[in-house]
VMD Tcl script that draws the C-alpha trace (Angstrom):
set ca {
  {82.37 117.97 99.61}
  {85.54 120.01 100.42}
  {85.08 119.07 104.08}
  {84.97 115.37 103.15}
  {88.24 115.60 101.27}
  {89.87 117.39 104.22}
  {88.79 114.54 106.47}
  {90.14 111.98 104.02}
  {93.40 113.90 103.74}
  {93.72 113.97 107.52}
  {93.15 110.22 107.62}
  {95.74 109.70 104.92}
  {98.33 111.78 106.71}
  {97.81 110.62 110.29}
  {96.65 107.01 110.04}
  {99.69 104.73 109.87}
  {99.98 102.85 106.61}
  {100.51 99.19 107.39}
  {101.02 96.09 105.30}
  {97.56 94.77 104.55}
  {96.34 91.25 104.95}
  {95.48 89.21 101.91}
  {92.53 90.82 100.14}
  {90.50 87.61 100.13}
  {90.22 87.73 103.92}
  {88.00 90.82 103.73}
  {84.27 90.98 103.05}
  {83.09 91.98 99.61}
  {82.36 95.70 99.34}
  {78.75 96.80 98.79}
  {77.24 99.61 96.67}
  {78.67 98.15 93.50}
  {76.14 99.33 90.93}
  {73.45 97.28 89.20}
  {74.20 94.20 87.11}
  {71.82 91.62 85.67}
  {73.47 88.54 84.16}
  {70.74 85.85 83.95}
  {72.04 82.29 84.36}
  {70.44 78.86 84.80}
  {70.82 78.72 88.57}
  {68.53 79.03 91.58}
  {67.09 82.48 92.44}
  {69.27 82.76 95.53}
  {72.36 81.86 93.52}
  {71.34 84.32 90.79}
  {71.42 87.27 93.19}
  {74.92 86.36 94.37}
  {76.03 85.74 90.79}
  {74.99 89.27 89.81}
  {76.98 90.59 92.75}
  {80.03 88.60 91.66}
  {79.83 90.02 88.15}
  {79.53 93.55 89.56}
  {82.69 92.91 91.57}
  {84.43 91.65 88.44}
  {83.54 94.85 86.62}
  {85.29 96.88 89.34}
  {88.31 94.53 89.35}
  {87.60 93.48 92.95}
  {88.89 90.04 92.06}
  {89.40 88.52 95.51}
  {85.94 89.54 96.70}
  {84.46 88.31 93.41}
  {86.10 84.92 93.87}
  {84.56 84.58 97.31}
  {81.16 85.53 95.90}
  {81.26 83.03 93.04}
  {82.33 80.31 95.47}
  {79.24 81.17 97.51}
  {77.16 80.84 94.33}
  {78.53 77.31 93.90}
  {77.59 76.50 97.50}
  {74.06 77.84 97.01}
  {73.55 75.86 93.81}
  {75.82 72.84 93.32}
  {74.60 72.53 89.71}
  {75.41 76.11 88.69}
  {78.13 75.73 86.04}
  {78.49 79.50 85.63}
  {79.62 79.82 89.24}
  {82.81 78.04 88.19}
  {83.12 80.26 85.10}
  {82.98 83.18 87.54}
  {85.77 81.81 89.73}
  {87.95 81.26 86.65}
  {87.23 84.83 85.49}
  {88.60 86.22 88.76}
  {92.03 84.87 87.79}
  {91.97 86.62 84.39}
  {93.11 90.21 84.98}
  {92.75 91.47 81.44}
  {94.09 95.02 81.86}
  {96.69 94.31 84.52}
  {100.22 92.98 84.29}
  {100.50 90.08 84.11}
  {96.96 89.23 82.96}
  {97.46 85.65 84.16}
  {99.44 84.48 87.16}
  {101.25 81.17 86.63}
  {100.26 80.23 90.18}
  {96.51 80.35 89.44}
  {96.27 78.98 85.89}
  {95.72 75.42 87.11}
  {93.02 76.61 89.54}
  {91.13 78.33 86.72}
  {91.51 75.31 84.46}
  {90.01 73.09 87.17}
  {87.08 75.46 87.62}
  {86.36 75.48 83.89}
  {86.59 71.71 83.77}
  {84.03 71.56 86.58}
  {81.77 73.94 84.66}
  {81.93 71.67 81.61}
  {81.19 68.58 83.73}
  {78.10 70.22 85.24}
  {76.93 71.33 81.81}
  {75.80 74.81 80.82}
  {72.11 75.53 81.18}
  {71.92 77.38 77.86}
  {73.85 77.83 74.63}
  {74.81 81.35 75.74}
  {76.32 80.01 78.96}
  {78.17 77.32 77.03}
  {79.66 80.03 74.80}
  {80.88 82.08 77.78}
  {82.54 78.99 79.29}
  {84.08 78.03 75.94}
  {85.41 81.55 75.34}
  {87.17 81.73 78.69}
  {88.56 78.25 78.14}
  {90.51 79.61 75.17}
  {92.54 81.81 77.51}
  {93.61 78.84 79.61}
  {94.09 76.38 76.75}
  {97.70 75.18 76.26}
  {99.35 78.08 78.12}
  {102.72 76.32 78.06}
  {102.84 76.09 74.27}
  {100.60 78.85 72.90}
  {101.53 82.51 73.38}
  {99.19 84.55 75.57}
  {98.71 87.05 72.73}
  {97.38 84.27 70.48}
  {95.03 83.00 73.17}
  {93.82 86.52 73.97}
  {92.95 87.14 70.32}
  {91.03 83.86 70.21}
  {89.13 84.94 73.32}
  {88.34 88.31 71.75}
  {86.96 86.60 68.64}
  {84.86 84.27 70.76}
  {83.47 87.23 72.72}
  {82.73 88.98 69.43}
  {80.72 85.95 68.35}
  {78.78 85.97 71.63}
  {78.08 89.69 71.34}
  {76.89 89.29 67.76}
  {74.59 86.41 68.67}
  {73.21 88.20 71.75}
  {72.80 91.82 70.67}
  {70.32 92.63 73.45}
  {72.52 91.07 76.15}
  {74.29 93.90 77.95}
  {76.87 91.60 79.59}
  {77.85 90.07 76.26}
  {78.52 93.56 74.89}
  {80.36 94.78 77.98}
  {82.65 91.75 78.27}
  {83.37 92.00 74.55}
  {84.32 95.66 74.98}
  {86.72 94.64 77.76}
  {88.27 91.99 75.50}
  {88.85 94.65 72.85}
  {90.60 96.91 75.35}
  {92.76 94.03 76.59}
  {94.05 93.50 73.05}
  {94.48 97.16 72.08}
  {98.06 97.67 70.93}
  {99.99 100.42 72.75}
  {101.61 101.16 69.39}
  {98.28 101.91 67.70}
  {97.97 105.68 68.01}
  {94.72 105.61 66.05}
  {93.17 103.83 69.08}
  {91.07 101.64 66.79}
  {90.06 99.05 69.40}
  {89.45 101.71 72.03}
  {87.09 103.51 69.66}
  {85.34 100.24 68.86}
  {84.83 99.70 72.59}
  {83.52 103.26 73.03}
  {81.01 102.71 70.22}
  {79.75 99.62 72.04}
  {79.63 101.18 75.48}
  {78.26 104.68 74.97}
  {74.76 103.60 73.86}
  {74.66 101.12 76.75}
  {75.64 103.87 79.17}
  {72.49 105.77 78.32}
  {70.31 102.69 78.86}
  {72.10 101.26 81.92}
  {73.34 104.32 83.86}
  {74.07 102.33 87.03}
  {76.10 99.53 85.43}
  {79.64 99.63 86.90}
  {81.49 98.06 83.99}
  {80.31 100.52 81.35}
  {81.88 103.69 82.80}
  {84.89 101.71 84.02}
  {85.75 100.46 80.56}
  {84.89 103.80 78.96}
  {87.53 105.36 81.20}
  {90.10 102.76 80.12}
  {89.15 103.25 76.46}
  {89.63 107.00 76.80}
  {92.87 106.85 78.81}
  {94.86 108.55 76.05}
  {95.42 112.11 74.92}
  {93.08 111.81 71.93}
  {89.99 110.47 73.70}
  {90.39 111.76 77.27}
  {87.80 114.57 76.98}
  {85.28 112.00 75.78}
  {85.88 109.98 78.96}
  {85.15 112.79 81.41}
  {81.41 112.01 81.88}
  {82.26 108.39 82.71}
  {84.94 109.58 85.12}
  {82.42 111.78 86.91}
  {79.89 108.92 87.10}
  {81.85 105.78 88.00}
  {82.72 106.62 91.62}
  {79.07 107.45 92.27}
  {77.89 104.11 90.85}
  {80.23 101.87 92.87}
  {81.54 104.02 95.74}
  {82.43 101.04 97.93}
  {84.93 99.66 95.40}
  {88.38 101.28 95.81}
  {89.12 100.82 92.12}
  {85.94 102.70 91.20}
  {87.05 105.59 93.39}
  {90.49 105.62 91.77}
  {89.67 105.09 88.09}
  {88.31 108.60 87.41}
  {91.81 109.92 88.11}
  {93.04 108.27 84.91}
  {90.98 110.81 82.97}
  {91.70 113.62 85.42}
  {95.43 112.96 84.99}
  {95.14 113.04 81.20}
  {93.37 116.40 81.37}
  {95.54 117.99 84.07}
  {92.66 118.20 86.58}
  {94.92 117.84 89.60}
  {92.46 118.74 92.36}
  {89.98 116.19 91.01}
  {92.71 113.55 90.82}
  {93.79 114.27 94.38}
  {90.24 113.93 95.68}
  {89.75 110.71 93.73}
  {92.89 109.06 95.02}
  {92.50 110.22 98.61}
  {89.15 108.46 98.67}
  {90.48 105.39 96.84}
  {93.57 104.94 99.01}
  {91.53 105.23 102.20}
  {88.91 102.74 100.99}
  {91.62 100.32 99.85}
  {93.39 100.58 103.21}
  {90.17 99.82 105.06}
  {89.54 96.78 102.86}
  {93.12 95.54 103.11}
  {93.84 95.91 99.39}
  {97.49 96.89 99.49}
  {98.10 96.86 95.74}
  {95.12 99.13 95.07}
  {96.14 101.45 97.91}
  {99.66 101.84 96.53}
  {98.32 102.33 93.01}
  {96.13 105.19 94.23}
  {99.01 106.64 96.28}
  {101.24 106.73 93.20}
  {98.63 108.69 91.25}
  {98.18 110.89 94.33}
  {101.90 111.71 94.52}
  {101.89 112.49 90.80}
  {98.92 114.87 91.15}
  {100.34 116.57 94.25}
  {103.62 117.25 92.45}
  {101.91 118.64 89.36}
  {99.73 120.85 91.54}
  {102.77 122.23 93.35}
  {101.83 120.59 96.64}
  {105.19 119.00 97.31}
  {104.77 118.82 101.08}
  {101.67 116.66 100.70}
  {103.51 114.39 98.27}
  {106.30 114.06 100.82}
  {103.80 112.94 103.49}
  {102.53 110.15 101.26}
  {106.06 108.98 100.51}
  {106.96 109.08 104.19}
  {104.13 106.64 104.87}
  {105.47 104.41 102.11}
  {108.92 104.35 103.75}
  {107.37 102.94 106.90}
  {105.90 99.92 105.17}
  {107.37 96.46 105.09}
  {106.68 93.05 103.60}
  {105.33 94.40 100.33}
  {104.87 91.76 97.67}
  {107.84 92.45 95.39}
  {106.54 89.92 92.89}
  {103.35 91.91 92.27}
  {103.97 94.38 89.46}
  {101.26 96.83 90.53}
  {102.65 96.99 94.07}
  {106.31 97.12 93.12}
  {105.87 99.69 90.39}
  {104.00 102.11 92.66}
  {106.35 101.73 95.63}
  {109.38 102.23 93.36}
  {108.00 105.10 91.29}
  {106.76 107.32 94.11}
  {110.13 108.34 95.64}
  {111.65 108.58 92.17}
  {108.91 110.99 91.07}
  {109.53 113.13 94.11}
  {113.29 113.29 93.64}
  {113.48 113.68 89.86}
  {110.53 116.06 89.41}
  {112.07 118.38 92.01}
  {115.63 118.09 90.73}
  {116.95 116.46 93.91}
  {119.67 114.67 92.02}
  {121.63 113.24 94.94}
  {118.45 111.60 96.19}
  {117.73 110.31 92.69}
  {121.22 108.79 92.50}
  {120.67 106.99 95.80}
  {117.56 105.08 94.69}
  {117.82 101.32 95.13}
  {115.27 98.93 93.56}
  {113.36 96.53 95.76}
  {114.78 93.03 96.03}
  {112.87 90.69 93.77}
  {111.37 93.46 91.63}
  {110.72 92.59 87.97}
  {113.31 93.90 85.51}
  {111.13 96.67 84.04}
  {110.62 98.07 87.55}
  {114.33 97.75 88.31}
  {114.94 99.76 85.14}
  {113.09 102.78 86.54}
  {115.36 102.76 89.59}
  {118.46 102.37 87.42}
  {117.26 105.29 85.26}
  {116.81 107.40 88.40}
  {120.35 106.62 89.48}
  {121.69 107.44 86.04}
  {119.81 110.74 85.93}
  {121.08 111.68 89.36}
  {124.67 110.81 88.52}
  {124.73 112.72 85.21}
  {123.27 115.81 86.86}
  {125.86 115.77 89.65}
  {128.94 115.46 87.43}
  {129.52 111.72 87.87}
  {129.42 110.65 84.22}
  {131.75 107.69 84.69}
  {129.42 106.21 87.30}
  {126.43 107.00 85.10}
  {127.91 104.88 82.31}
  {127.53 101.81 84.53}
  {123.81 102.59 84.88}
  {123.53 103.03 81.10}
  {125.11 99.60 80.63}
  {122.70 98.14 83.20}
  {119.74 99.58 81.30}
  {121.06 98.02 78.11}
  {121.30 94.65 79.84}
  {117.72 94.93 81.14}
  {116.49 95.87 77.68}
  {118.15 92.79 76.20}
  {116.70 90.63 78.98}
  {113.19 91.90 78.23}
  {113.60 91.43 74.48}
  {114.78 87.87 74.98}
  {111.76 87.12 77.17}
  {109.41 88.54 74.53}
  {108.41 91.63 76.50}
  {108.88 94.09 73.64}
  {106.72 96.82 75.18}
  {108.86 97.24 78.26}
  {112.05 96.64 76.30}
  {111.13 99.70 74.22}
  {110.40 101.70 77.35}
  {113.77 100.78 78.83}
  {115.48 101.75 75.58}
  {113.83 105.17 75.90}
  {115.07 105.49 79.49}
  {118.60 104.49 78.48}
  {118.78 107.12 75.72}
  {117.53 109.78 78.11}
  {120.41 109.13 80.49}
  {122.81 109.03 77.53}
  {121.47 112.39 76.35}
  {122.08 114.10 79.67}
  {125.49 112.45 79.91}
  {126.36 113.80 76.47}
  {125.21 117.26 77.53}
  {127.38 117.11 80.64}
  {130.33 115.98 78.50}
  {130.08 118.99 76.18}
  {128.36 117.21 73.26}
  {125.19 119.27 72.80}
  {124.26 118.04 69.31}
  {124.57 114.40 70.35}
  {122.50 115.14 73.45}
  {119.66 116.65 71.44}
  {119.70 113.82 68.89}
  {119.48 111.20 71.62}
  {116.73 112.98 73.50}
  {114.73 113.67 70.34}
  {114.90 109.98 69.45}
  {113.62 109.15 72.92}
  {110.79 111.66 72.65}
  {109.71 110.41 69.24}
  {109.74 106.79 70.44}
  {107.81 107.63 73.60}
  {105.19 109.65 71.73}
  {104.61 106.70 69.39}
  {103.52 104.33 72.15}
  {100.82 104.51 74.82}
  {101.38 104.05 78.53}
  {99.88 101.08 80.35}
  {97.04 101.54 82.89}
  {99.31 100.94 85.88}
  {101.20 104.21 85.31}
  {100.00 107.84 85.36}
  {102.73 108.48 82.81}
  {106.51 108.63 82.49}
  {108.34 110.08 85.47}
  {109.27 112.99 83.19}
  {108.12 112.77 79.56}
  {111.01 112.68 77.12}
  {109.50 115.57 75.14}
  {109.50 117.69 78.27}
  {113.13 116.72 78.90}
  {113.97 117.74 75.32}
  {112.55 121.17 76.03}
  {114.66 121.43 79.19}
  {117.75 120.32 77.29}
  {117.24 122.93 74.56}
  {116.61 125.58 77.18}
  {119.86 124.65 78.88}
  {121.58 125.06 75.51}
  {120.06 128.54 75.16}
  {117.64 127.71 72.33}
  {114.46 129.17 73.84}
  {112.39 129.18 70.64}
  {113.11 125.51 69.98}
  {112.55 124.69 73.63}
  {109.18 126.47 73.66}
  {108.01 124.39 70.72}
  {108.91 121.16 72.52}
  {107.26 122.26 75.75}
  {104.08 123.13 73.88}
  {104.05 119.68 72.28}
  {104.67 118.10 75.67}
  {101.72 120.00 77.13}
  {99.47 118.91 74.29}
  {100.35 115.31 75.16}
  {100.13 115.79 78.95}
  {98.23 118.97 79.89}
  {99.06 120.75 83.10}
  {102.40 119.16 83.91}
  {104.23 121.62 86.14}
  {107.69 121.10 84.62}
  {106.44 121.73 81.09}
  {104.42 124.77 82.16}
  {107.39 126.28 83.98}
  {109.73 125.43 81.11}
  {107.40 126.98 78.55}
  {107.09 130.15 80.63}
  {110.87 130.43 80.98}
  {111.47 129.73 77.28}
  {108.86 132.32 76.33}
  {110.50 134.97 78.51}
  {113.95 134.28 77.08}
  {112.65 134.22 73.50}
  {110.85 137.54 73.78}
  {113.82 139.19 75.49}
  {116.16 138.32 72.62}
}
mol new
graphics top color blue
foreach p $ca { graphics top sphere $p radius 0.5 }
foreach p [lrange $ca 0 end-1] q [lrange $ca 1 end] { graphics top cylinder $p $q radius 0.2 }
display resetview
């Protein structure tokens, strides 16, 4: 295996990274695991339908759409083929889960499914449940519709207890509605309780380990997700997302070599299949793992490839977040403050991605003695926060508020106000610890708790700093900055 990863690394470093074509122009990947979702369609259509569902479970949405369209061609009376096409436009764990540009397409597909008529009550229930997501999107909040969908999937799962797909899709609905503010991880644990028994019975089902990984993508449950992380890439090795997903657990546990191997394979597979968003997503996790493992030169190579790209879709959150975060990680993690201050967000990027670039600039300016310029970045972060609150995006508004207070804390420190600096940073750390990250990110650029440790160390409070670093490492094991900070604080504390 080490030889394979060296080959993949060589490919990653020497093969030019180029803007990919649209993902739907590429053939569906094979080796996707085993799925059986019986529907009232012809035998030939049934085989393709199972393949489409397997693609759905690995979030290969474009390939899945092509497959379900083929199902409709094979059997013009197959209502569930149109359910499948509509499902490919419902990205439950991504942001945004629905694209305004495809809502009408999905609605038309569901209408066609209803016109054809479901071949069974179970099929009718699946079509009805998905219809709730697309019902009155202009007047009913997505959160309300998503909860209605979850309840409908719960009803299907209860009525079809021996139906593995009913249970798996219900587990996914639970994860989609899990609140980032719920640190008890109630819905995640409910999903785990559904999926773990199925995992023993259906060891080659792609959705089960995939959703177990998502359920366990938090500090509390990450060790429980390690078996699924080890299994998923073996079940569906042709799906780039299946190659990448194990790194969510590896990142949580500080298993940097495993994360690197996972994302080298994922980024190469995504590049070959023309899936730019998935490639960048894997590259972002790869840069993160390289930096934590002290392999800065390798991280620099990945970022250099990114700089040579063009025509990235700035409107796609997954793409824009990764392309923005990578150079910021490299600059800020390594304390290259002039580079951090020079970061410019991509034109057309959503406000919560712009905020990360503004934060980088503010951090760079405060650490290079330009507090007056940093104040403009603090004001810009406040404006973005207000913009997000007004639009109803409270999650990212909270994240931007955390970023703003971090810059304010370092500005206060630079201005000779140590108590104010600690109060601001502690407030940021407490707020950040109270909310989970979203799947698109490996974590904050630098956790606020880790920054609090650095701030206290700079103020010559090694005992207090050590305590904060230890807490930061409990939340995010293996982070290089926290490990180095804890070692330094420990040395200073014992020498006093």
